[in-house]
N, C-alpha and C positions, 0 to 999 in steps of 0.2 A: 540656460535656465538652472541647471544643476552644476554645483562645483564638481571638479574633476574627481575628487575622493568619493563623492556621492554617486557619480556616474559609474565608477568602478564597482561600488558595492551593488548598485542596481543590476549591472551587467552580470556579476558573478552570481548574485542571488537568482537571476532569471536562468542562468545556465544550470545552477544547482536544481532548480525545480524541474528543468528538462531531464537531468541525469537521473533524478529521483524517479521519474516515470519510466525511464529505461530500466532502472532496477526492478520496478514493479513488473514490467514486461517480461524481463529475464526470469524473475521468480515465477511468473505465470507459465513460462515455457517449461521450467523445470518441474512444476506441478503436473502440467498436462502430459508430459513425457515420462513421468515416474522417475525422474532423475534426482530426487531429493537426497538419496543415500548413494549417489555417485562418488562421493567422497566420504568415507566412514569416519574420518577425523576432522578437526577444525583447530586452527585456521589453515594448516596445511592440508594436502591432498595426498593420502598414502604416505605421510611424512615426507613429501617432496614439495618444493616451491613450484616446480613444473610437474604436473601430473603425469603418470604413466600412460602409455598408448598400447601396451601389450601386457599379457599375464606374466611374461618372463621378467618384467620389471618391478613386480610387486615384492615387498619386503617379505622375508621368510616368516611364516607363522603370523602374518598380519591379522587373520580373522580373529584368533583368540585374544590377541593383544588389544585390538580395538573394541572388542565386546567387553573385556575387562575395564578398559578406560571409560566406556560409556556407563557401565554399572557404577563406578565410583563417582562419576560426575552426576549422575542421576540421584545417588544417595545424598549428595550435597544439596541438589535441587529440591529433593523431597523434604529434607530438613528444614529448608527455607520456607517451603510451602506450609509445612506443619507448624512452624513458628507463627505464621499469620493466621493460624486457625483452621486451615484446610486439610484436616487429617485424612479424610477420605481420598482426596486427590493424591496426597503423599503416598498412601498405601497403594493407590492404583498404579502409581509409577514404579514403586518398589517390586510389585508383583506383576508387572507387565512382561510376559514371556516374550512378546515380540521383539523386545529390546535385545534379547540374546540371539535372535535370528540374523544370520549373516547373509547379506546379499552378494550374489556373484558378480565378479568384475565385468563391466561393460564399458568399453573405452568411450562410446558415444555419450552415455550418461554421465560418466566421469567429467568429460570436458564440458558438457552442458552445465553441469553444477559449478565447474570451475569458472567458466565465463560469467556465471551469475555472481560468484564471489568477487571477481575482478571488478564487475559493475558496482557492487557494493562498496568495495575499496575506493573506487574512484569517486563515488558519491561522498564517502567520508572525507576525502581530501577537499572537495569542493565545500562541504559543510564547514570544514576548518577554515578555509579561506574566507567564507561568508562571515563566520564568527569574528575572525581578526579584523576584517574591513569594517564590520558593523560598529567598531568603537569610534568611527568618525562622526557617529550621531550621539556620542555620549552626552554632550552639552545641549543638543537640540531636541533629541527624543530618545531618552534612555531605554524605553521599551524595546526599540529596534535591537540594541546591543544585548540587553538582557534575554530576550527571546531567541535571539541567534545563538547565544551561548548555551541556553537551556535546550535548544534543539540539537546542538552538538552532543550534549550529554545524553539526550534521548537516543541519538544514533548510536552512541556507544552501548547503551542498554539493549538497542535493537540488534547490535552485532552479537552481544552476549546471548540474547534470546535465540539468535540463529544458531549458535553453537548448541543450545538446548534442543532445538528442533532436530539436529542431527543426533545428539546423544540420546534422545527419547524415541529415536526411529520413527520420526514423523508423527508424534502423538497429536491427534486432531486438535484438541483444544489449545494446545501451544502454538499450532499453525494459525488458528483463528486470531490469537493475540498478536502474533507476528504480523498478520495482514492488517489488523486494525491500527497497530502502531506505526506501520508504514504510512497510513493515511494521515495520522496525527502529525507525523514529520512533514509530509507534503503541505498540509494546511498551515502549519506554523511558518514554513518557508514562504508560502504564498501570502500570509498576513504581513510578514516583515517586508516582502516586496511591496505590497499595497501601501504600508506606512511610509516607505521611502519614496514612492512615486507620488503620493498625495501631500507630502510634507511642503513641497514647493509648488505644485501644480494644482491650483484651485479649479481648473476647468474640468477636471475628471468627474467630480462628484456634482450632482444636480440637486437644486433645492426643490424641484417640483415632483420629487419622488413621493408617491403615496405610502403612508406608513403601513398599509395593508400588504404592500408588495414585500416589505422587509419580513413581515410576519410569515407570509406564505414561503418566501425563500428560506427561512429558518426551518419551517415545517418540512420543506423539501429535504433539507440537509439531515434532519432528525430520521425522516423516513428512510433515506439513503443508507445511513449507518445501520438501522435495523435491518434493512434489506441485505446489506453486505453480511451481517451476522448470519441471517438465514441462508444466504447464498454459500457461506463457508461451511455451514451445517449440511446443506445439501451436498456440497463437494465431499465432505467427510463420509457421508453415507455411500456416496458413489465409490469412493476408495475402498470401503468395507465390502460392497458388493462385488467389486473387481477381485478383491482377495479371496472371495468365496466362489470365484469362477462362474458367477452368474452371467448369462448372455447379455450383451449390450442392449439388445431390443427390449429387455425386461426391466432395465435400470429405472427408467422414469416411473413405471408403475409401482415399482417396489420402494420408492423414496418415502412416500407418505405425506403427512401434513406439512413438513418443512418446505417441500417443493410448492405446494398450493399457496401457502402464506407468501413465499418469496415471489411467486408469479402475480398474486394479488397486489402486493406492494408495488410490483413493477408497473401495473396498470395505473395505480393511484399516483405514482411518481410521474408517469407520462402525462397524466391529466394536469397535474400541478405545474409541470414544465411548460406545457402548451399554454396554460392560463397565464403564467408569467410572461411568456413571449408575446402573446396577443395583447395583454394589458400594458406592457412596457411600449409596444408599438403604437398603441392608441392614445398615450398619455403624454405626447410631446417629446418622447425620448427616442424617437426614430433617428437612425444614423449617429447614435452615441455609442460610447463603449459599453454602456449597459445593455444596449439593444444587441450589440455585436456578441456579447457573452450569452445573452438569452438565446440567440440564434445558435450559437455553438452548443449550448446545452441541448436544444432541441435535436440538433443533428446527432449528438452523442446518445441521447436516450433512444432515438430511432434505431441507430446501429445496435445499441444494447438490447432492445426489444427483438430485432432481427436475429442477432446471435443467439438469444434465448430460444427463439422459435426453432432455429436450426438445431440447437442442442437437443430440444424436445422431439422434433420430428425425424432426425437423422441419426438417433442412437448416440448422442453425446460425442461427436467428433473431437479429436484433440485440438485442431486449430480453432474451433469454435469456443472451446473452453478457455484458451489463452485470450482470444479477442474479447470474450465476455468480461474476463478479469480486467484486461487493460483498459478497455473502454469504460468500465465501471469506475476505475481509479480516476481516468480523465474527467468523467462526468462529475464525480465528487469534487475535483479541483475546480472545474468550470462553475459549478453551482456554488461553491464556497467563495470564489472570487466575485461572483455575481452578487452574492449576499453582502459582501464588503462594499461593492460599488453602489449598492442601494443605501448607503449610509448617508447621514446629513452632512452637508459641507461644513468644514471647520476652518478657522483662520489658518493661513499658510504663511511659511517663512519667506521673507523677501529674498530674491535671487541674489547670489553673490557674484 
């Protein structure tokens, strides 16, 4: 059904999506283990391609050297923010004393962060291959090539932002933008995959989809993004509580309104996801790809709710933090693909 060049793009794009979720999982592990500053410089780690495993391998005077490097990079970043009118944020970065704090060497944290970076580099190469192979669609559907190239540019921006995350010593709002941008990259990759799949296969999309289902799916995506923002806010507060040496059993009570809003949005999202599932099942879409992804979304939102309950009831264990983040990203991906699958059918190209 698909020409060989298109099959190659679809396969590479699919692998890219899988690798992107691995990168998000690696980032979640880094965050939950506190390994974000395991490598104080970027893109190398302690100025080495292969990071050290012992204190004796560290370069002499590296503490002051990397602190000075971070200060210079942050000044450039602050000037850029100030240029766009955010003077208060720029001043906050300039006067953030935590940037001057050096974190003691920990081999486990260093290698955890290093593996995260390797995953990011791997994703970057797959994004590059996806962009190159996307030009097979230039005459058939230019949007696939254009968005694949744009996504590669976004990945470069994401890599730069990763260096800012390190240089600002894990400034919370920078981490939030970093997470949201990762979801944008995933959704663009999913969209180009969807376009490529439906360009020649008219059986994927169904004409009997009720317009209200698309509206509810869109509402679900919007709520998910808002929930992610509040979730990152909750995580930032937890990091702050941890730095203040507050006992874990008191964290949830100390978070405040951000946690309650995040939890309420979770229940609303659960209700919408269940509604979509049962509505799709009852409207002649049973045993279709739409039904399959509606079911996947239900499974993911249930795991998400369970991990949230574990976080709340068992004093925020690290494994549940990672699970919560990874499942949330998978849930966003599944819901976004479901939204696309609920689109109206369009004319397809003849098979070559």
